[in-house]
All heavy atoms as an XYZ file, in Angstrom:
888
protein
N     -12.419     -7.939     -9.377
C     -11.200     -7.505     -8.561
C     -10.539     -6.334     -9.304
O     -10.213     -5.374     -8.680
C     -10.196     -8.643     -8.415
C      -9.096     -8.327     -7.426
S      -8.242     -9.706     -6.900
C      -6.647     -9.312     -7.618
N     -10.512     -6.386    -10.674
C      -9.945     -5.312    -11.463
C     -10.800     -4.085    -11.331
O     -10.287     -2.974    -11.223
C      -9.725     -5.723    -12.925
C      -8.770     -6.859    -13.006
C      -9.204     -4.535    -13.788
C      -7.286     -6.561    -12.566
N     -12.112     -4.280    -11.427
C     -13.064     -3.085    -11.216
C     -12.864     -2.495     -9.968
O     -12.892     -1.208     -9.866
C     -14.465     -3.573    -11.459
C     -15.582     -2.470    -11.290
C     -15.435     -1.460    -12.394
C     -16.932     -3.164    -11.399
N     -12.690     -3.186     -8.812
C     -12.496     -2.583     -7.551
C     -11.220     -1.764     -7.365
O     -11.149     -0.714     -6.801
C     -12.578     -3.735     -6.440
C     -13.899     -4.245     -6.262
C     -13.867     -5.265     -5.008
N     -13.489     -4.548     -3.875
C     -13.737     -5.017     -2.713
N     -14.221     -6.182     -2.561
N     -13.456     -4.239     -1.700
N     -10.168     -2.373     -8.156
C      -8.854     -1.660     -8.110
C      -9.033     -0.271     -8.928
O      -8.532      0.704     -8.457
C      -7.785     -2.545     -8.758
C      -6.447     -1.829     -8.974
C      -5.887     -1.466     -7.563
C      -5.551     -2.885     -9.631
N      -9.705     -0.383     -9.962
C      -9.885      0.896    -10.813
C     -10.708      1.852     -9.957
O     -10.390      3.073    -10.055
C     -10.681      0.505    -12.150
C      -9.544     -0.295    -13.022
C     -11.004      1.778    -12.947
C     -10.199     -0.839    -14.309
N     -11.764      1.430     -9.408
C     -12.599      2.345     -8.566
C     -11.790      2.966     -7.399
O     -11.905      4.137     -7.136
C     -13.869      1.703     -8.066
C     -14.847      1.355     -9.337
C     -14.619      2.487     -6.957
C     -16.110      0.504     -8.934
N     -10.949      2.152     -6.800
C     -10.125      2.594     -5.679
C      -9.022      3.550     -6.190
O      -8.810      4.581     -5.544
C      -9.466      1.430     -5.016
O     -10.394      0.544     -4.365
N      -8.419      3.365     -7.308
C      -7.598      4.256     -7.855
C      -8.184      5.578     -8.201
O      -7.589      6.652     -8.055
C      -6.834      3.663     -9.033
N      -9.459      5.563     -8.817
C     -10.160      6.765     -9.109
C     -10.427      7.533     -7.933
O     -10.358      8.800     -7.887
C     -11.476      6.406     -9.829
C     -11.444      6.237    -11.361
C     -12.697      5.753    -11.926
C     -10.956      7.444    -12.073
N     -10.824      6.752     -6.803
C     -11.166      7.426     -5.526
C      -9.914      8.188     -5.021
O      -9.947      9.283     -4.458
C     -11.710      6.484     -4.631
N      -8.764      7.452     -4.974
C      -7.602      8.051     -4.480
C      -7.139      9.343     -5.375
O      -6.841     10.334     -4.791
C      -6.342      7.105     -4.590
C      -5.027      7.757     -4.426
C      -6.596      5.966     -3.512
N      -7.362      9.170     -6.635
C      -6.945     10.326     -7.573
C      -7.894     11.529     -7.295
O      -7.451     12.682     -7.211
N      -9.173     11.242     -7.263
C     -10.178     12.356     -6.982
C      -9.910     12.981     -5.646
O      -9.885     14.259     -5.493
C     -11.582     11.844     -7.163
C     -11.814     11.503     -8.653
C     -12.613     12.866     -6.709
C     -13.224     10.666     -8.811
N      -9.724     12.200     -4.618
C      -9.512     12.751     -3.238
C      -8.307     13.569     -3.185
O      -8.233     14.653     -2.612
C      -9.604     11.607     -2.228
O     -10.682     10.832     -2.482
C      -9.523     12.122     -0.821
N      -7.191     12.994     -3.827
C      -5.998     13.767     -3.842
C      -6.045     15.095     -4.523
O      -5.386     16.088     -4.168
C      -4.787     12.921     -4.325
N      -6.842     15.066     -5.606
C      -6.983     16.261     -6.478
C      -7.757     17.385     -5.629
O      -7.481     18.552     -5.716
C      -7.761     15.871     -7.699
C      -8.028     17.140     -8.644
C      -7.101     17.804     -9.316
C      -9.264     17.602     -8.881
N      -7.702     18.789     -9.994
C      -9.125     18.686     -9.792
C     -10.614     17.295     -8.595
C     -10.121     19.433    -10.327
C     -11.594     18.062     -9.016
C     -11.447     19.025     -9.905
N      -8.727     16.951     -4.763
C      -9.593     17.757     -4.093
C      -8.840     18.456     -2.860
O      -8.955     19.633     -2.512
C     -10.939     17.109     -3.643
C     -11.634     17.938     -2.584
C     -11.705     16.788     -4.769
N      -8.029     17.618     -2.168
C      -7.346     18.061     -0.962
C      -5.884     18.640     -1.254
O      -5.097     18.014     -1.977
C      -7.214     16.849      0.017
C      -8.487     16.311      0.536
C      -8.174     15.160      1.469
C      -9.317     17.396      1.296
N      -5.727     19.854     -0.811
C      -4.356     20.554     -1.069
C      -3.180     19.819     -0.364
O      -2.025     19.870     -0.847
C      -4.468     21.985     -0.641
C      -5.410     22.751     -1.515
O      -5.563     22.352     -2.766
O      -5.951     23.712     -0.996
N      -3.375     19.323      0.759
C      -2.271     18.685      1.500
C      -1.953     17.284      1.186
O      -1.081     16.679      1.702
N      -2.495     16.800      0.142
C      -2.219     15.439     -0.408
C      -1.885     15.486     -1.856
O      -2.651     16.068     -2.730
C      -3.475     14.469     -0.182
C      -3.109     13.062     -0.630
C      -3.958     14.460      1.282
N      -0.711     14.826     -2.277
C      -0.373     14.833     -3.592
C       0.054     13.328     -4.087
O       0.638     12.690     -3.313
C       0.862     15.739     -3.919
O       1.856     15.279     -3.087
C       0.556     17.058     -3.661
N      -0.340     13.081     -5.262
C      -0.105     11.779     -5.805
C       0.521     12.107     -7.242
O      -0.154     12.672     -8.184
C      -1.264     10.945     -6.080
C      -0.840      9.567     -6.701
C      -1.938     10.643     -4.738
N       1.772     11.882     -7.385
C       2.464     12.215     -8.671
C       3.366     11.043     -9.097
O       4.054     10.555     -8.205
C       3.428     13.460     -8.550
C       2.597     14.747     -8.371
C       1.726     15.143     -9.592
O       2.135     14.773    -10.769
N       0.749     15.855     -9.437
N       3.365     10.646    -10.315
C       2.543     10.933    -11.439
C       1.147     10.315    -11.303
O       0.903      9.504    -10.345
C       3.287     10.378    -12.634
C       4.155      9.296    -11.997
C       4.504      9.723    -10.627
N       0.321     10.432    -12.319
C      -0.984     10.086    -12.289
C      -1.165      8.507    -12.106
O      -2.075      8.116    -11.412
C      -1.803     10.546    -13.572
C      -1.378      9.890    -14.759
C      -0.457     10.327    -15.645
C      -1.770      8.535    -15.288
N      -0.178      9.416    -16.651
C      -0.988      8.336    -16.444
C      -2.641      7.668    -14.935
C      -1.177      7.234    -17.287
C      -2.867      6.439    -15.674
C      -2.109      6.265    -16.837
N      -0.267      7.804    -12.655
C      -0.432      6.328    -12.594
C      -0.156      5.791    -11.163
O      -0.372      4.718    -10.860
C       0.484      5.640    -13.616
C       1.914      6.147    -13.581
C       2.438      6.964    -14.440
C       2.954      5.708    -12.805
N       3.742      7.183    -14.220
C       4.097      6.389    -13.208
C       3.073      4.785    -11.763
C       5.384      6.222    -12.573
C       4.324      4.559    -11.057
C       5.400      5.272    -11.556
N       0.527      6.628    -10.351
C       0.808      6.168     -9.011
C      -0.497      6.052     -8.154
O      -0.470      5.464     -7.123
C       1.750      7.225     -8.271
N      -1.626      6.521     -8.666
C      -2.827      6.313     -7.971
C      -3.222      4.803     -7.826
O      -3.751      4.390     -6.783
C      -4.011      7.072     -8.577
O      -4.159      6.647     -9.955
C      -3.760      8.601     -8.571
N      -2.809      4.068     -8.817
C      -2.969      2.691     -8.727
C      -2.150      2.035     -7.733
O      -2.523      1.216     -6.877
C      -2.745      2.045    -10.194
C      -2.840      0.482    -10.152
C      -3.719      2.560    -11.252
N      -0.921      2.482     -7.646
C       0.043      1.898     -6.657
C      -0.505      2.243     -5.185
O      -0.429      1.372     -4.316
C       1.461      2.535     -6.878
C       2.188      2.006     -8.121
C       3.543      2.664     -8.264
C       2.297      0.549     -8.167
N      -0.969      3.518     -5.039
C      -1.431      3.936     -3.774
C      -2.736      3.091     -3.424
O      -2.776      2.642     -2.231
C      -1.812      5.401     -3.712
C      -2.428      5.836     -2.446
C      -0.532      6.256     -4.004
N      -3.512      2.810     -4.312
C      -4.666      2.006     -4.029
C      -4.323      0.596     -3.671
O      -4.823     -0.022     -2.752
C      -5.653      1.938     -5.301
N      -3.252      0.055     -4.278
C      -2.879     -1.270     -3.954
C      -2.197     -1.330     -2.514
O      -2.446     -2.148     -1.758
C      -1.778     -1.834     -5.031
C      -2.522     -2.117     -6.276
C      -1.003     -3.064     -4.493
C      -1.606     -2.415     -7.560
N      -1.316     -0.276     -2.289
C      -0.672     -0.253     -0.967
C      -1.648     -0.061      0.048
O      -1.601     -0.728      1.216
C       0.398      0.872     -1.011
C       0.899      1.125      0.485
C       1.541      0.573     -1.882
N      -2.608      0.878     -0.117
C      -3.661      0.981      1.004
C      -4.426     -0.325      1.118
O      -4.913     -0.594      2.248
C      -4.578      2.171      0.577
C      -4.031      3.581      0.904
C      -4.939      4.656      0.286
C      -3.954      3.734      2.316
N      -4.777     -0.970      0.023
C      -5.501     -2.184      0.155
C      -4.745     -3.278      0.937
O      -5.304     -4.000      1.860
N      -3.397     -3.383      0.675
C      -2.593     -4.309      1.466
C      -2.531     -3.900      2.902
O      -2.658     -4.751      3.841
C      -1.177     -4.461      0.787
C      -0.307     -5.146      1.689
C      -1.267     -5.048     -0.511
N      -2.311     -2.680      3.235
C      -2.260     -2.166      4.628
C      -3.632     -2.422      5.268
O      -3.543     -2.874      6.429
C      -1.885     -0.679      4.620
C      -0.357     -0.510      4.295
C      -2.147     -0.056      5.943
C       0.111      0.938      4.044
N      -4.676     -2.092      4.668
C      -5.948     -2.329      5.274
C      -6.359     -3.707      5.520
O      -7.164     -4.116      6.324
C      -7.005     -1.571      4.459
C      -6.932     -0.030      4.658
O      -6.588      0.501      5.715
N      -7.494      0.631      3.653
N      -5.718     -4.624      4.689
C      -5.965     -6.144      4.715
C      -5.187     -6.700      5.873
O      -5.546     -7.522      6.593
C      -5.793     -6.746      3.452
O      -6.664     -6.076      2.437
C      -6.030     -8.239      3.563
N      -3.874     -6.335      5.942
C      -2.920     -7.018      6.826
C      -2.706     -6.321      8.126
O      -2.608     -6.956      9.215
C      -1.623     -7.173      6.117
C      -1.606     -8.023      4.804
C      -0.214     -8.002      4.195
C      -2.112     -9.409      5.074
N      -2.510     -5.060      8.121
C      -2.167     -4.303      9.387
C      -3.290     -3.690     10.073
O      -3.326     -3.700     11.362
C      -1.035     -3.311      8.954
C       0.139     -3.822      8.371
C      -0.719     -2.330     10.179
C       1.058     -2.875      7.799
N      -4.273     -3.156      9.431
C      -5.280     -2.484     10.107
C      -6.094     -3.330     11.093
O      -6.437     -2.935     12.263
C      -6.212     -1.774      9.012
C      -7.294     -1.006      9.727
C      -8.049     -0.204      8.514
N      -9.086      0.573      9.033
C     -10.483      0.260      8.844
N     -10.808     -0.780      8.066
N     -11.378      0.939      9.347
N      -6.457     -4.650     10.721
C      -7.198     -5.446     11.635
C      -6.464     -5.742     12.900
O      -7.053     -5.728     14.050
C      -7.404     -6.821     10.936
C      -7.283     -6.419      9.512
C      -6.329     -5.232      9.371
N      -5.150     -5.893     12.895
C      -4.347     -6.114     14.032
C      -4.352     -4.884     14.935
O      -4.486     -4.951     16.223
C      -2.868     -6.433     13.633
C      -1.964     -6.565     14.954
C      -2.854     -7.756     12.878
N      -4.202     -3.664     14.363
C      -4.167     -2.363     15.054
C      -5.506     -2.170     15.708
O      -5.658     -1.776     16.893
C      -3.772     -1.220     14.202
C      -2.390     -1.406     13.606
C      -3.895      0.079     14.907
C      -1.318     -1.528     14.629
N      -6.647     -2.477     14.912
C      -8.027     -2.266     15.550
C      -8.216     -3.247     16.686
O      -8.853     -2.801     17.773
C      -8.999     -2.506     14.447
C      -9.171     -1.379     13.572
C     -10.315     -1.459     12.573
C     -11.581     -1.306     13.299
N     -12.807     -1.258     12.540
N      -7.654     -4.457     16.595
C      -7.853     -5.375     17.724
C      -7.030     -4.922     18.994
O      -7.613     -4.940     20.121
C      -7.437     -6.779     17.332
C      -7.461     -7.785     18.404
C      -8.717     -8.279     18.800
C      -6.284     -8.231     19.105
C      -8.835     -9.162     19.906
C      -6.385     -9.193     20.071
C      -7.688     -9.593     20.521
N      -5.841     -4.436     18.716
C      -4.937     -4.168     19.960
C      -5.593     -2.739     20.566
O      -5.283     -2.494     21.742
C      -3.538     -3.783     19.392
C      -2.818     -5.129     19.052
C      -1.419     -4.748     18.452
C      -2.743     -6.105     20.186
N      -6.218     -1.963     19.703
C      -6.760     -0.623     20.260
C      -8.217     -0.807     20.658
O      -8.862      0.282     20.819
C      -6.590      0.463     19.211
O      -7.417      0.171     18.152
N      -8.789     -1.990     20.826
C     -10.143     -2.184     21.142
C     -10.645     -1.471     22.324
O     -11.693     -0.852     22.438
C     -10.428     -3.675     21.176
C     -11.939     -4.009     21.349
C     -12.746     -3.507     20.177
C     -12.080     -5.474     21.521
N      -9.772     -1.533     23.505
C     -10.277     -0.729     24.714
C     -10.457      0.710     24.536
O     -11.486      1.308     24.916
C      -9.139     -1.131     25.782
C      -8.451     -2.279     25.292
C      -8.577     -2.327     23.741
N      -9.469      1.333     23.872
C      -9.583      2.827     23.615
C     -10.688      3.064     22.576
O     -11.394      4.137     22.597
C      -8.231      3.428     23.194
C      -8.354      4.972     23.294
C      -7.831      3.125     21.839
C      -7.107      5.700     23.257
N     -10.962      2.173     21.672
C     -11.958      2.313     20.650
C     -13.319      2.303     21.393
O     -14.295      2.957     21.028
C     -11.839      1.260     19.636
C     -12.272      1.774     18.203
O     -12.820      2.880     18.117
N     -11.856      1.048     17.205
N     -13.467      1.385     22.365
C     -14.697      1.251     23.135
C     -14.967      2.519     23.892
O     -16.072      2.939     24.095
C     -14.730      0.063     23.939
C     -14.812     -1.332     23.241
C     -14.681     -2.476     24.280
C     -16.103     -1.460     22.539
N     -13.901      3.038     24.561
C     -14.046      4.252     25.349
C     -14.378      5.474     24.649
O     -15.180      6.294     25.020
C     -12.740      4.399     26.054
C     -12.388      3.612     27.311
C     -11.008      4.012     27.838
C     -13.452      3.776     28.362
N     -13.965      5.478     23.334
C     -14.290      6.647     22.418
C     -15.444      6.379     21.647
O     -15.721      7.246     20.586
C     -13.063      7.040     21.654
O     -12.821      5.925     20.717
C     -11.896      7.384     22.444
N     -16.122      5.295     21.770
C     -17.301      4.958     21.015
C     -17.105      4.789     19.537
O     -17.860      5.109     18.754
C     -18.463      5.912     21.292
C     -18.924      6.044     22.707
C     -20.041      7.144     22.829
C     -19.424      4.727     23.202
N     -15.999      4.348     19.221
C     -15.524      4.040     17.814
C     -14.813      5.219     17.120
O     -14.398      4.978     15.883
N     -14.660      6.352     17.713
C     -14.104      7.470     17.034
C     -12.587      7.266     16.903
O     -11.973      8.013     15.947
C     -14.323      8.750     17.836
C     -15.832      9.214     17.778
C     -15.936     10.454     18.559
C     -16.196      9.523     16.303
N     -11.965      6.458     17.668
C     -10.576      6.213     17.554
C     -10.289      5.533     16.148
O      -9.192      5.527     15.764
C     -10.003      5.328     18.693
C      -8.526      5.294     18.790
C      -7.853      6.437     19.152
C      -7.805      4.116     18.449
C      -6.404      6.278     19.201
C      -6.485      4.142     18.451
C      -5.723      5.208     18.969
N     -11.293      4.922     15.668
C     -11.081      4.234     14.317
C     -10.683      5.353     13.237
O      -9.896      5.069     12.340
C     -12.468      3.627     13.895
O     -12.783      2.678     14.859
C     -12.204      2.948     12.556
N     -11.118      6.613     13.371
C     -10.722      7.676     12.443
C      -9.264      7.865     12.613
O      -8.443      8.148     11.600
C     -11.441      8.972     12.820
C     -12.931      8.908     12.512
C     -13.607     10.208     12.965
C     -13.195      8.732     11.049
N      -8.652      7.846     13.833
C      -7.217      8.000     14.039
C      -6.530      6.847     13.442
O      -5.425      7.038     12.865
C      -6.937      8.103     15.557
C      -5.425      8.108     15.861
C      -7.545      9.274     16.152
N      -6.991      5.667     13.562
C      -6.350      4.409     12.933
C      -6.352      4.588     11.481
O      -5.308      4.348     10.807
C      -7.125      3.106     13.413
C      -6.860      2.913     14.957
C      -6.557      1.943     12.595
C      -7.810      1.809     15.450
N      -7.417      5.021     10.868
C      -7.473      5.226      9.402
C      -6.473      6.206      8.939
O      -5.656      6.103      7.983
C      -8.887      5.662      8.971
C      -9.835      4.566      9.055
O      -9.566      3.371      9.178
N     -11.109      4.984      9.157
N      -6.306      7.377      9.688
C      -5.352      8.375      9.391
C      -3.874      7.834      9.498
O      -3.021      8.161      8.675
C      -5.480      9.610     10.302
N      -3.616      7.032     10.481
C      -2.286      6.531     10.639
C      -2.049      5.417      9.508
O      -0.874      5.342      9.106
C      -2.097      5.757     11.986
C      -2.250      6.649     13.182
C      -2.288      5.796     14.498
C      -1.033      7.632     13.189
N      -3.032      4.753      9.008
C      -2.821      3.814      7.946
C      -2.487      4.595      6.676
O      -1.615      4.243      5.868
C      -4.038      2.960      7.625
C      -4.363      1.995      8.773
S      -3.039      0.916      9.210
C      -2.571      1.575     10.825
N      -3.134      5.781      6.459
C      -2.800      6.677      5.344
C      -1.349      7.180      5.432
O      -0.640      7.241      4.476
C      -3.806      7.794      5.219
C      -3.341      8.902      4.199
C      -5.172      7.321      4.811
N      -0.861      7.555      6.675
C       0.397      8.007      6.899
C       1.438      6.947      6.613
O       2.491      7.162      6.161
C       0.608      8.520      8.261
C      -0.192      9.913      8.410
S      -0.165     10.578     10.056
C       1.437     11.342      9.941
N       1.068      5.612      6.986
C       1.963      4.504      6.705
C       2.130      4.276      5.203
O       3.208      3.999      4.711
C       1.360      3.209      7.369
C       2.130      1.966      7.176
C       3.633      2.051      7.714
C       1.526      0.786      7.905
N       0.971      4.546      4.426
C       0.994      4.308      3.015
C       1.893      5.474      2.463
O       2.647      5.208      1.478
C      -0.335      4.434      2.425
N       1.824      6.709      3.012
C       2.655      7.783      2.562
C       4.173      7.403      2.761
O       5.049      7.604      1.915
C       2.311      9.025      3.395
C       3.397     10.200      3.180
O       3.916     10.317      2.111
O       3.495     11.081      4.150
N       4.465      6.821      3.894
C       5.859      6.437      4.180
C       6.324      5.341      3.237
O       7.447      5.305      2.733
C       5.959      5.917      5.598
C       7.308      5.497      5.979
C       8.402      6.281      6.232
C       7.828      4.109      6.184
N       9.483      5.417      6.592
C       9.119      4.169      6.465
C       7.158      2.955      5.977
C       9.816      3.051      6.722
C       7.899      1.751      6.222
C       9.202      1.801      6.526
N       5.399      4.390      2.898
C       5.747      3.328      2.045
C       5.975      3.717      0.595
O       6.761      3.189     -0.151
C       4.679      2.155      1.975
S       4.523      1.193      3.574
N       5.185      4.715      0.108
C       5.226      5.120     -1.239
C       6.298      6.140     -1.672
O       6.483      6.348     -2.775
C       3.827      5.748     -1.643
C       2.739      4.778     -1.803
S       2.907      3.574     -2.954
C       2.989      4.673     -4.503
N       7.008      6.590     -0.675
C       8.095      7.570     -1.032
C       7.538      8.885     -1.595
O       6.682      9.601     -1.078
N       8.132      9.250     -2.837
C       7.872     10.543     -3.416
C       6.558     10.502     -4.255
O       6.102     11.565     -4.722
C       8.970     11.038     -4.306
C      10.290     11.420     -3.484
O      10.038     11.727     -2.293
O      11.306     11.212     -4.055
N       5.999      9.256     -4.485
C       4.817      9.192     -5.352
C       3.592      9.680     -4.612
O       2.570     10.108     -5.246
C       4.555      7.765     -5.748
C       5.600      7.179     -6.640
C       6.347      6.096     -6.256
C       5.927      7.920     -7.848
C       7.425      5.596     -7.256
C       6.944      7.365     -8.672
C       7.586      6.311     -8.393
O       8.546      5.817     -9.211
N       3.456      9.539     -3.234
C       2.274      9.837     -2.504
C       2.830     10.556     -1.241
O       3.465     10.111     -0.536
C       1.555      8.542     -2.021
C       0.408      8.734     -1.305
C      -0.690      9.511     -1.674
C       0.245      8.094     -0.036
C      -1.779      9.703     -0.962
C      -0.889      8.237      0.793
C      -1.854      9.033      0.331
N       2.271     11.859     -1.102
C       2.764     12.646      0.070
C       1.558     13.247      0.749
O       0.598     13.746      0.150
C       3.598     13.880     -0.500
C       4.990     13.490     -0.875
C       5.680     13.021      0.408
C       7.050     12.487     -0.033
N       7.605     11.666      1.067
N       1.551     13.064      1.991
C       0.543     13.639      2.937
C       1.225     14.591      3.867
O       2.217     14.153      4.550
C      -0.237     12.561      3.648
C      -1.287     13.187      4.651
C      -0.853     11.549      2.752
N       0.803     15.822      3.933
C       1.505     16.833      4.683
C       1.521     16.503      6.192
O       2.674     16.731      6.758
C       1.007     18.143      4.437
C       1.359     18.809      3.211
C       0.886     20.204      3.051
O       0.697     20.911      3.972
O       0.752     20.707      1.823
N       0.444     16.142      6.826
C       0.491     15.959      8.324
C      -0.632     15.105      8.661
O      -1.325     14.656      7.842
C       0.421     17.312      9.078
C      -0.743     18.188      8.625
O      -1.828     17.604      8.375
N      -0.523     19.493      8.685
N      -0.896     14.792      9.968
C      -1.901     13.971     10.485
C      -3.274     14.468     10.066
O      -4.172     13.631      9.713
C      -1.762     13.898     11.989
C      -2.920     13.151     12.570
C      -2.938     11.681     12.613
C      -4.050     13.743     13.125
C      -4.007     10.962     13.098
C      -5.030     13.089     13.749
C      -5.019     11.641     13.673
N      -3.539     15.834     10.084
C      -4.813     16.229      9.806
C      -5.234     16.080      8.378
O      -6.405     15.824      8.032
C      -4.958     17.677     10.205
C      -4.704     17.927     11.772
C      -3.624     18.344     12.392
C      -5.552     17.335     12.784
N      -3.796     18.235     13.769
C      -4.940     17.603     14.041
C      -6.767     16.707     12.777
C      -5.485     17.289     15.210
C      -7.342     16.292     13.996
C      -6.742     16.593     15.248
N      -4.295     16.270      7.419
C      -4.531     15.991      6.048
C      -4.748     14.504      5.861
O      -5.576     14.127      5.054
C      -3.424     16.466      5.154
C      -3.449     17.949      5.000
C      -2.535     18.877      5.370
C      -4.478     18.699      4.255
N      -2.922     20.140      5.062
C      -4.097     19.991      4.373
C      -5.539     18.355      3.616
C      -4.793     21.101      3.755
C      -6.322     19.370      3.030
C      -6.034     20.717      3.068
N      -4.027     13.640      6.628
C      -4.271     12.191      6.451
C      -5.689     11.835      6.932
O      -6.436     10.950      6.395
C      -3.264     11.419      7.274
N      -6.112     12.482      8.060
C      -7.514     12.283      8.563
C      -8.574     12.741      7.542
O      -9.508     11.995      7.221
C      -7.657     13.035      9.958
C      -9.002     12.879     10.636
C      -9.181     11.357     10.991
C      -9.100     13.792     11.762
N      -8.314     13.913      6.949
C      -9.225     14.396      5.956
C      -9.278     13.471      4.744
O     -10.375     13.185      4.148
C      -8.794     15.873      5.596
N      -8.056     12.951      4.383
C      -7.962     12.092      3.180
C      -8.745     10.886      3.381
O      -9.481     10.300      2.510
C      -6.465     11.821      2.878
C      -6.313     10.970      1.732
C      -6.337     11.529      0.418
C      -6.059      9.640      1.744
C      -6.182     10.667     -0.702
C      -5.836      8.725      0.789
C      -5.877      9.336     -0.600
N      -8.579     10.288      4.633
C      -9.206      8.943      4.920
C     -10.770      9.177      4.952
O     -11.350      8.259      4.389
C      -8.673      8.373      6.181
O      -9.076      9.144      7.273
N     -11.203     10.229      5.435
C     -12.699     10.356      5.458
C     -13.225     10.588      4.030
O     -14.180     10.079      3.639
C     -13.087     11.553      6.434
C     -14.575     11.942      6.252
C     -12.787     11.195      7.816
N     -12.521     11.525      3.381
C     -12.947     11.821      1.947
C     -12.762     10.700      1.057
O     -13.666     10.467      0.189
C     -12.108     13.034      1.437
N     -11.748      9.805      1.300
C     -11.510      8.678      0.430
C     -12.717      7.654      0.651
O     -13.205      7.088     -0.291
C     -10.289      8.079      0.735
C      -9.912      6.776     -0.074
C      -9.625      7.167     -1.555
C      -8.604      6.150      0.496
N     -13.174      7.560      1.871
C     -14.255      6.687      2.218
C     -15.492      7.064      1.455
O     -16.175      6.342      0.808
C     -14.491      6.639      3.677
S     -15.870      5.639      4.155
N     -15.822      8.431      1.481
C     -16.954      9.012      0.866
C     -16.940      8.781     -0.623
O     -17.872      8.390     -1.348
C     -17.211     10.391      1.309
C     -17.469     10.342      2.804
C     -18.332     11.069      0.486
C     -17.530     11.882      3.442
N     -15.771      9.249     -1.232
C     -15.626      9.217     -2.638
C     -15.656      7.716     -3.168
O     -16.287      7.410     -4.148
C     -14.352      9.885     -3.103
C     -14.014      9.641     -4.590
C     -14.416     11.354     -2.874
N     -15.005      6.782     -2.414
C     -15.022      5.457     -2.820
C     -16.442      4.837     -2.824
O     -16.768      4.071     -3.665
N     -17.190      5.151     -1.740
C     -18.549      4.740     -1.623
C     -19.447      5.197     -2.795
O     -20.179      4.380     -3.370
C     -19.158      5.155     -0.213
C     -20.553      4.830     -0.143
C     -21.104      3.650      0.104
C     -21.713      5.703     -0.284
N     -22.451      3.739      0.177
C     -22.903      5.005     -0.053
C     -21.785      7.039     -0.476
C     -24.124      5.560     -0.124
C     -22.964      7.702     -0.495
C     -24.133      6.944     -0.380
N     -19.182      6.529     -3.056
C     -19.959      7.069     -4.221
C     -19.582      6.345     -5.531
O     -20.531      6.039     -6.333
C     -19.835      8.579     -4.318
C     -20.509      9.335     -3.222
C     -20.125     10.846     -3.367
C     -21.976      9.305     -3.384
N     -18.353      6.200     -5.810
C     -17.899      5.513     -6.996
C     -18.358      4.118     -7.071
O     -18.761      3.595     -8.161
C     -16.399      5.656     -7.185
C     -15.903      7.023     -7.571
C     -14.383      6.988     -7.557
C     -16.301      7.474     -8.889
N     -18.295      3.332     -5.987
C     -18.874      2.001     -6.053
C     -20.331      1.993     -6.263
O     -20.780      1.016     -6.877
C     -18.497      1.249     -4.706
C     -17.169      0.711     -4.578
N     -16.824     -0.440     -5.250
C     -16.007      1.096     -4.059
C     -15.567     -0.713     -5.121
N     -15.042      0.245     -4.263
N     -21.055      2.960     -5.688
C     -22.430      3.081     -5.960
C     -22.874      3.289     -7.365
O     -23.703      2.671     -7.952
C     -22.989      4.225     -5.092
C     -24.488      4.382     -4.953
C     -25.082      3.219     -4.110
C     -24.848      5.608     -4.277
N     -21.947      4.165     -8.082
C     -22.269      4.459     -9.543
C     -21.628      3.451    -10.435
O     -22.329      3.084    -11.353
C     -21.689      5.998     -9.715
C     -21.813      6.236    -11.329
C     -22.421      6.981     -8.991
N     -20.452      2.961    -10.271
C     -19.663      2.284    -11.154
C     -19.804      0.735    -10.846
O     -19.309     -0.052    -11.728
C     -18.242      2.757    -11.305
C     -18.034      4.088    -11.811
C     -16.656      4.428    -11.769
C     -18.670      4.361    -13.194
N     -20.105      0.445     -9.650
C     -19.910     -0.949     -9.197
C     -20.962     -1.894     -9.865
O     -21.998     -1.392    -10.449
N     -20.683     -3.249     -9.780
C     -21.604     -4.119    -10.361
C     -23.008     -4.139     -9.653
O     -23.014     -3.995     -8.376
C     -21.116     -5.483    -10.203
C     -20.041     -5.859    -11.164
C     -19.789     -7.339    -11.160
C     -18.357     -7.645    -11.083
N     -18.115     -9.085    -10.945
N     -24.070     -4.224    -10.401
C     -25.352     -4.306     -9.851
C     -25.692     -5.755     -9.478
O     -25.338     -6.733    -10.141
C     -26.408     -3.877    -10.879
C     -26.104     -2.454    -11.396
C     -26.240     -1.476    -10.382
C     -26.160     -0.028    -10.991
N     -25.110      0.764    -10.357
N     -26.129     -5.924     -8.280
C     -26.445     -7.292     -7.848
C     -27.835     -7.769     -8.258
O     -28.753     -7.050     -8.358
C     -26.408     -7.401     -6.389
C     -24.957     -7.121     -5.831
C     -24.894     -7.390     -4.413
C     -23.352     -7.209     -3.969
N     -23.188     -7.325     -2.576
């Protein structure tokens, strides 16, 4: 669990460093952002995905990208000055990039089965 948190925090830090519209200050706030995003994705995201199932089916799953961006914006709202996302499009880019960077980090640093 600690390894997953460290990998998630690294992914948040790397993604925020790459994207101009997303800032995480100070550096240790990346751990807090990873925790907040984890809680939001565990508790709120499944409910939203269930409620938006009809529109998700109509868009062949592309509405999930909108849901991910909204979850990032919710984390921005929860974190105050530590985590800032400029607008919806930066949140969308952050969620896509975070997924890719997190996957790569888990691939490299994760436990081997």
